[in-house]
N, C-alpha and C positions, 0 to 999 in steps of 0.2 A: 516405397521401394520394394518391399517384399511382395506386394500385390503385382507389381510390374514384372518382377522376376518369375513369379508363379504363372502369370499369363503368358509370358514368353516361352517358358518351359512347356506349357500346355500346347501352345501354338506349334512349336517345333516338333513335339511328339506327334501331334495330329498330322502334320505335314509329312513326317517320316513314314508314318503308317499308311498314309493314303496311297503311296506308291507300291505297296505290297500286293503281290499277285497271289491268289489262292487257286487251288485246283478248280473250284467252282467258277471263278471268273474266267479261267483259261478254257474250261469246257464250254461256257456260254459263247466264247469267241469262235470256237471251232466245233459246233454241234455235229456236223456231218462226219468228222473224223471220230468223235466219241461214239456216235450211234453205230458205226461199223464194228465196234469192238464187242467181244463176248461179255456177258454179264459179270464174269469173274474179273476180267480186265478193267471193266468200268468201275467196279467196286474198289479195286486197288488204286486206280487213279484218283477216285474221290477221296481216298484216305492219304493220298500223297506218297504212295508206294510204287515201286516198279518191280518187274519180274523178268524172268528169262524169256527171251524172244521179243521183248519190247523193242520197237524201232525208235529212231531218233524223235519222231513226232510224238509218239506215245510217252516217251520219257519227258519231253518238254511239257506235255499236258499235265503230267503228275508233279514234276519238280520245278517247272518254269525254265526260263532261259538261264544259261550259266552266267556267272559274274565276269568270267574271262575265259578265253579259249587259247590254248597253246598248241603249237604244231611241232 
């Protein structure tokens, strides 16, 4: 029974982490946008940071899509 619970926990953990998006995976999906940026902006996005003057697409590259949107 302990083995079964451990395997289930491992499976659920792997499943939950497989959906996580990182700056590198987002950059790979939009290389043309990333290549237009300055080296400083590119470094900030790789680190998952944003800065003054970042537009919506740049913020999404760095941080990903929001969990929810409110108007």
